[in-house]
C-alpha positions in Angstrom: -94.9 126.2 -18.1 -96.9 129.2 -16.7 -99.7 128.4 -14.3 -103.1 128.3 -16.6 -105.0 131.7 -16.4 -108.0 131.6 -14.7 -111.0 133.6 -16.1 -113.4 135.4 -13.1 -116.6 136.8 -14.0 -117.4 140.3 -12.7 -120.0 139.4 -10.5 -117.7 137.1 -8.5 -114.8 139.7 -8.3 -114.8 141.0 -4.4 -114.5 144.2 -3.0 -111.0 144.5 -4.0 -109.1 141.7 -6.1 -105.3 141.4 -5.8 -103.0 139.6 -8.1 -99.9 139.3 -9.4 -99.1 142.8 -11.2 -102.7 144.2 -10.5 -105.1 145.1 -8.3 -109.4 145.3 -9.5 -111.1 148.1 -6.6 -114.0 150.1 -7.7 -113.9 153.4 -9.2 -115.6 155.3 -6.1 -112.5 153.8 -4.0 -110.2 154.8 -6.1 -111.4 158.4 -6.8 -112.0 158.7 -2.7 -108.3 157.9 -1.9 -107.2 160.7 -4.3 -109.5 163.2 -3.1 -109.0 162.5 0.5 -104.9 162.9 -0.4 -105.2 166.2 -2.6 -108.0 168.3 -0.3 -107.8 172.3 -0.8 -108.5 173.8 1.8 -110.3 177.5 1.9 -109.4 179.2 5.5 -111.7 181.6 6.6 -110.0 182.7 9.6 -111.0 185.6 11.7 -109.2 185.6 15.3 -107.0 183.3 17.4 -107.9 179.9 15.5 -106.9 181.1 12.6 -103.6 181.9 14.3 -103.3 178.1 15.5 -104.5 177.0 11.7 -101.4 179.1 10.3 -99.1 177.2 12.8 -100.4 174.0 11.5 -98.5 175.3 8.0 -95.0 175.5 10.0 -92.4 173.1 9.6 -92.7 172.0 12.8 -96.5 170.8 12.2 -96.6 170.6 8.2 -100.2 170.3 7.2 -98.6 169.4 3.5 -97.7 166.3 5.3 -101.7 164.9 5.1 -101.9 166.5 1.2 -103.3 169.8 2.1 -100.3 171.9 1.2 -102.2 174.1 -1.3 -104.2 176.6 0.0 -106.9 178.2 -1.6 -108.2 181.6 -1.6 -110.8 181.2 -4.0 -113.7 179.4 -2.8 -114.2 177.9 -6.7 -111.0 176.1 -6.5 -111.6 174.8 -2.8 -113.2 171.7 -1.5 -112.6 172.1 2.1 -113.7 175.2 4.3 -112.3 175.9 7.3 -113.9 178.2 9.6 -111.5 178.8 12.1 -112.7 182.2 15.1 -115.8 184.4 16.0 -118.4 185.0 13.4 -120.3 187.6 13.5 -124.1 188.0 12.2 -122.7 190.3 9.1 -120.4 187.7 8.0 -122.8 184.9 8.0 -124.0 185.9 4.5 -120.8 186.1 3.0 -119.7 182.8 4.9 -122.8 181.1 3.2 -122.0 182.8 -0.6 -117.9 181.1 -0.1 -119.7 177.8 0.8 -122.5 178.0 -2.1 -119.6 178.6 -4.7 -117.4 176.3 -3.2 -117.9 172.9 -6.2 -119.0 169.5 -5.2 -117.8 167.5 -3.4 -117.0 169.9 -0.2 -116.5 169.7 3.2 -116.9 171.9 5.9 -114.6 171.7 8.9 -115.2 174.3 12.1 -112.1 175.1 13.9 -112.4 176.3 17.6 -115.5 176.8 20.3 -117.0 180.1 18.4 -116.8 178.6 15.3 -118.4 175.4 17.0 -120.9 177.4 19.1 -120.4 181.2 19.7 -117.9 180.7 22.3 -118.0 182.7 25.2 -119.4 185.6 22.8 -123.2 184.8 24.1 -124.4 188.3 22.3 -126.5 189.4 19.8 -124.3 190.2 17.3 -122.9 187.1 17.4 -123.2 183.6 15.2 -123.7 181.0 18.1 -122.5 178.1 15.7 -121.9 178.4 11.9 -124.1 175.3 11.3 -127.1 177.3 12.0 -126.4 178.6 8.3 -124.3 175.8 6.7 -123.8 172.3 7.3 -120.8 171.0 9.1 -119.2 167.8 8.5 -116.2 168.0 11.1 -115.8 169.7 14.5 -112.9 170.8 16.2 -113.0 171.6 20.2 -110.9 174.1 21.5 -110.4 177.6 22.3 -107.9 177.8 20.5 -107.6 174.7 19.7 -103.9 172.9 19.0 -102.4 172.3 15.6 -102.2 168.8 16.6 -106.1 168.9 16.7 -106.9 171.0 13.3 -104.5 168.0 11.8 -106.9 166.1 13.5 -109.3 167.0 12.1 -108.1 167.1 8.6 -107.6 163.5 8.8 -111.5 162.8 9.3 -112.3 165.1 6.8 -110.0 162.6 4.7 -111.7 159.6 6.1 -115.1 161.1 4.9 -113.7 162.1 1.8 -112.2 158.2 1.2 -115.0 156.2 2.7 -118.2 157.4 3.2 -118.6 159.6 0.5 -119.7 158.5 -3.3 -118.9 159.8 -6.4 -122.5 160.8 -6.6 -122.9 162.9 -3.0 -124.8 165.4 -4.3 -127.2 163.6 -6.0 -128.7 161.1 -3.1 -132.0 162.0 -1.2 -130.4 162.2 2.1 -128.3 165.2 0.8 -131.0 167.1 -0.8 -133.0 166.9 2.2 -130.3 168.1 3.8 -129.5 170.9 1.5 -132.7 171.9 1.7 -133.0 172.7 5.7 -130.5 175.2 5.1 -132.5 176.8 2.2 -129.4 175.6 -0.7 -130.5 174.2 -3.8 
């Protein structure tokens, strides 16, 4: 004889309800989990940090294990912008255009000292941090950073996309205010 079936009202269901053969969760959490494990990075690499990023794709570090095997070189098919290396002020409009062409949701990782703060190049021609033109989600320190640090940065982006991002990220008031501060609509 089978056990009686308990009917649960939707308002009583906790954040995640497990049972024999099923699990109930929110759509936001399911979509976040799928996003986190299928990020498509777009490398915007200009110098030595780009070489370190290439090392993360090799067999020793294998970025594919973390769900980012497909490197995209089209901004319309990428959701993670990896800015690695020195960004000259002449390249800033191009970087911003690449960012604006990416579909939502999108994340930005600044790799290395030059992308994060201009590095040792405190000159008139070098952008002193990409956060002056586009919003940055994760900073990876180092000159150049080791592949392990880049992988750690990717894991942090995965945590952002999995838990702290809703399906309606772009519709939130905070996000609109942040984009307006960069002059992006």
